[in-house]
C-alpha positions in Angstrom: 118.0 154.4 110.6 120.2 152.5 108.2 123.4 154.6 108.3 122.8 154.9 111.9 123.3 151.2 112.2 126.4 151.3 109.7 128.2 153.5 111.8 127.3 151.8 115.3 128.8 148.8 113.5 131.6 150.3 112.6 132.5 151.3 115.9 132.0 148.1 117.7 134.7 146.9 115.1 137.3 149.9 115.9 136.7 149.8 119.3 137.1 145.8 119.1 140.0 145.9 116.8 141.5 148.5 119.8 140.8 145.9 122.4 142.2 143.3 121.1 145.3 145.0 120.1 145.9 146.4 123.6 145.6 142.7 124.5 147.8 141.6 122.4 150.8 144.3 123.0 149.8 143.5 127.1 150.9 139.6 126.3 153.7 140.3 124.0 155.4 142.9 126.9 154.5 140.4 129.6 156.3 138.0 127.7 158.6 139.7 127.0 159.5 140.8 131.3 159.6 137.6 131.7 162.0 136.1 129.3 164.2 139.3 130.2 164.1 137.7 134.0 165.2 134.3 133.0 168.4 136.0 131.7 168.9 139.3 133.3 171.8 137.7 136.1 174.3 136.6 133.2 173.3 139.0 130.3 172.6 142.5 132.2 174.1 144.4 129.4 171.9 142.7 126.6 168.3 143.0 129.1 168.8 146.5 129.2 168.9 146.8 125.5 165.8 144.7 125.1 163.9 146.2 127.7 164.6 149.8 125.9 163.3 148.8 123.1 160.0 148.0 124.7 159.8 151.3 127.1 156.5 152.6 125.7 154.4 149.7 126.0 155.7 149.1 129.0 153.9 152.5 130.4 150.8 151.9 128.8 149.3 149.5 132.3 150.9 150.7 135.1 151.4 147.4 136.9 153.6 146.0 133.7 155.1 149.8 134.2 156.5 149.2 138.2 157.9 145.6 137.2 159.8 146.9 134.2 160.8 150.0 136.2 162.4 147.4 138.5 164.1 144.5 136.2 165.3 147.5 134.1 167.1 149.4 137.2 168.3 145.6 138.3 169.6 145.1 135.2 171.5 148.4 135.4 173.0 147.4 139.1 174.4 144.2 137.9 176.0 145.5 134.9 177.6 148.8 135.9 177.6 148.1 140.1 175.7 151.4 140.7 172.1 153.0 140.1 172.1 156.4 138.3 169.0 157.5 139.2 165.9 156.6 141.3 163.5 157.9 139.7 162.4 154.5 138.2 162.9 152.4 141.4 160.4 155.5 142.7 158.3 155.0 140.6 157.7 150.9 141.4 157.8 151.4 145.5 155.5 153.8 145.3 153.1 151.7 142.9 153.2 148.2 145.2 152.4 151.1 148.3 154.1 148.3 150.9 152.6 145.1 149.8 154.0 142.1 151.2 155.1 140.2 147.1 158.3 139.7 145.9 158.0 142.4 143.3 157.3 145.2 146.1 160.1 143.7 147.9 162.6 143.7 144.9 161.5 147.4 144.3 163.0 148.2 147.9 166.2 146.2 147.3 167.2 147.9 144.4 165.9 151.0 146.4 168.4 150.2 149.0 171.1 149.8 146.3 170.5 153.5 144.7 171.0 154.8 148.6 173.6 152.9 149.1 176.4 155.1 147.3 174.6 158.4 148.8 173.2 158.0 152.0 173.5 154.7 154.4 170.9 155.6 157.0 167.9 155.6 154.0 169.9 152.7 152.4 169.0 150.5 155.8 165.6 151.4 155.5 165.2 150.7 152.7 166.6 147.2 152.8 164.5 146.5 155.8 161.3 147.5 154.1 162.5 144.7 151.4 162.6 142.2 154.3 159.5 142.9 155.5 157.7 143.0 152.0 159.5 140.1 151.3 156.7 136.7 151.3 157.9 132.9 153.0 159.5 131.3 150.6 161.7 133.7 148.7 165.0 132.8 151.8 168.2 133.7 149.6 166.3 137.1 148.0 165.6 138.0 152.1 169.2 136.4 152.5 170.8 138.9 150.4 168.7 142.4 152.0 170.1 141.5 155.2 173.5 140.9 154.4 173.0 144.3 152.1 171.3 146.0 155.5 174.6 144.4 157.7 176.8 146.3 154.9 174.6 149.7 155.8 175.1 148.9 159.7 178.8 147.9 159.6 179.0 151.7 157.4 177.2 153.1 160.0 179.4 152.1 162.8 176.7 150.0 164.4 178.8 146.7 164.7 176.6 144.6 166.3 173.3 145.4 164.7 175.5 145.0 161.4 176.9 141.2 162.8 173.3 139.9 163.5 171.8 141.2 160.3 175.1 139.2 159.0 174.3 136.3 161.2 170.9 135.9 159.6 171.6 136.3 155.9 174.5 133.4 156.6 171.5 131.7 158.1 169.0 132.0 154.9 171.6 131.6 151.9 171.9 128.0 150.8 175.6 128.4 149.5 175.2 125.6 147.0 172.4 127.3 144.8 175.1 129.0 142.5 178.5 129.9 143.0 178.1 134.0 143.4 176.0 132.5 146.8 179.0 130.6 147.7 181.2 133.4 147.2 179.0 135.7 149.5 178.4 133.3 152.4 182.8 133.2 152.4 182.5 137.1 152.2 180.4 137.2 155.3 181.8 134.2 156.9 185.1 136.0 156.8 183.2 139.4 157.8 182.4 137.5 160.9 185.1 135.9 162.0 186.6 139.6 161.7 184.3 141.3 164.0 184.5 137.9 166.2 188.2 138.7 166.5 188.1 142.4 167.3 185.7 141.8 170.0 188.1 139.4 171.5 191.0 142.4 170.8 188.5 145.2 172.9 188.4 142.9 175.4 191.5 142.2 176.1 192.7 145.4 175.4 189.6 147.0 178.7 191.3 144.0 180.8 195.0 145.3 180.3 193.6 149.0 180.8 192.1 147.8 183.6 195.4 145.8 185.3 197.9 148.9 184.3 195.2 151.0 186.6 195.6 149.1 189.6 199.1 148.3 188.9 199.5 152.5 188.7 197.6 152.9 191.7 199.0 150.2 194.1 202.7 151.6 193.2 202.1 154.7 192.8 203.9 155.9 196.5 207.2 154.1 195.0 206.8 156.0 191.5 206.8 158.9 194.0 209.5 157.7 196.4 212.2 157.0 193.2 211.8 160.9 191.9 211.8 162.2 194.8 215.3 160.2 195.8 216.8 159.3 192.3 215.5 161.1 189.7 218.0 159.7 186.4 216.6 156.2 188.2 213.4 156.4 186.2 213.9 155.2 182.6 211.5 155.9 180.0 210.7 154.2 176.2 211.5 156.5 173.6 208.6 156.6 170.4 210.4 156.5 167.6 209.1 159.9 165.7 207.1 160.1 163.1 209.8 161.4 160.8 211.9 158.7 161.0 208.6 155.4 160.2 207.7 158.8 157.6 211.4 157.5 156.0 211.1 153.8 155.6 207.2 153.8 154.8 208.9 155.9 151.4 211.6 153.7 151.3 209.6 150.7 151.0 207.2 151.6 149.4 210.2 152.4 146.9 211.4 149.3 147.5 207.1 147.4 146.6 207.2 149.6 143.6 209.8 147.1 141.7 207.8 144.5 142.5 205.3 142.1 140.5 202.6 142.6 143.4 202.9 146.4 142.9 202.1 146.2 139.2 198.9 143.4 139.7 197.7 146.0 142.8 197.3 148.9 139.9 196.2 146.3 137.6 193.0 145.8 140.1 192.4 149.0 142.2 190.0 150.3 139.8 187.9 147.1 140.3 184.7 147.4 142.0 183.7 144.6 144.6 181.5 142.3 142.3 184.8 142.5 140.0 187.1 141.4 142.6 185.6 138.6 143.3 185.7 136.9 140.1 189.7 137.4 140.1 190.3 133.7 141.4 193.9 134.2 139.7 195.4 136.4 142.2 196.9 135.2 144.7 197.4 137.7 148.0 199.0 135.7 149.7 201.9 136.8 147.2 201.0 140.2 147.7 200.6 140.7 151.9 204.8 138.5 151.5 205.8 141.1 149.1 204.3 144.6 151.0 206.3 142.8 154.2 209.6 142.4 152.3 209.3 145.6 150.8 207.9 147.7 154.1 209.9 145.3 156.6 211.3 148.2 158.5 208.6 149.9 158.9 206.1 147.0 160.1 208.5 146.3 162.7 208.6 150.0 164.1 204.8 150.0 164.2 205.0 146.2 165.7 207.5 148.2 168.4 205.3 150.9 169.4 202.0 149.9 168.7 202.1 146.3 170.5 198.5 146.5 170.7 197.5 146.4 166.8 197.2 143.0 165.5 199.2 141.6 162.7 196.2 142.2 160.3 195.8 145.5 161.7 199.3 146.5 160.3 198.7 145.0 157.5 195.7 147.5 156.7 198.0 150.4 157.8 200.8 149.5 155.0 197.6 149.1 152.8 196.4 152.2 153.8 200.2 154.0 153.1 199.9 152.6 149.5 196.4 154.4 148.8 194.5 151.2 147.8 190.9 151.3 147.7 188.4 149.6 150.7 187.3 147.6 147.8 191.1 145.8 146.4 192.0 146.7 150.6 189.2 144.2 151.8 190.2 141.9 148.7 193.8 141.4 149.5 192.8 141.4 153.6 190.0 138.7 152.4 187.8 140.8 154.3 184.8 143.1 152.9 184.6 146.7 152.7 182.2 147.5 155.5 184.9 145.6 158.0 187.7 148.0 156.8 186.3 150.9 157.4 185.3 149.8 161.1 188.8 148.8 161.4 189.8 152.3 160.1 188.1 154.6 162.2 188.7 151.9 165.3 192.8 153.1 164.3 192.4 155.9 165.0 191.9 155.9 168.6 194.9 153.8 169.1 197.6 155.3 166.2 198.3 159.4 167.3 196.7 161.5 165.1 200.3 162.3 163.3 200.7 159.0 162.4 197.3 158.3 161.2 198.0 160.8 159.3 201.0 159.3 157.5 199.4 155.8 157.1 196.1 157.3 156.0 196.3 160.4 154.2 193.1 160.0 152.0 190.6 159.5 154.8 191.8 163.0 156.7 
């Protein structure tokens, strides 16, 4: 009997010790995750290093494991502007299971960030979930989710939906919150200005087409009479050949490659959108002036032959010929990559196929 009691006492002591250690480990891990959250935006690389050292401890509890997955995915995205795998963040999304909470909303947000580089439609769905799962009081987070959702819509060609999402984002974001938030708000405003300008251009072009059709219909009889009686009296404007344009573009490129602006573009051509935002030392107006000076002849050929194309779109054509990425082009034009993609697609309908191939060889 005495031995039996001793055994029970030993088992109880061991059990109590295990429980105490588990509680201590839980508190330690919880404190670690809280500490990491405080500096993850400023020091993502340090956050990744610390989090990887506690991966085993984090996996002992499902809730802790899910929050750990969110934080390490967030750190990876901030540090590299990409997410290599969705395996961890998918675990978090499944654990929170559509609950309305900041953690659940953040998990869906970073799932959207992963899909943004693979499938824009899935990304839009994830960002919409992030918005739906966000509780009241998280306006800044919801604003960023709306911005990401708008970028997906723009990339998918849904201009109206993209503009609505951007407008909502602007209402939710506080420009005075941080420098990054202020820059994001400026990017959104520029994108909305681009969208509104495109709408005005499209309305103007539609009215021009309608007026032209009415003019042609009303003057059909005169044109027929003129052709029948004096064929030599009809004059047609000769479009410049793609060959002459291509020659001027090539001459412009050779001249531009000798400028400091060309060296600047070579330096930043591989930077992503977030990295470019930090390059406040670069004067984009000087780059534009150098491009216009080098491509003066090609610019005027396009401006004369394609009268319906705005200056901004003509600059987009020249940057396209220089094979700049959408990120760098957006930086030079003070726009956003999603808007640049939309404008390139719109130019397909304005330029002849041969001219478009010459200007945007990478898009074909």
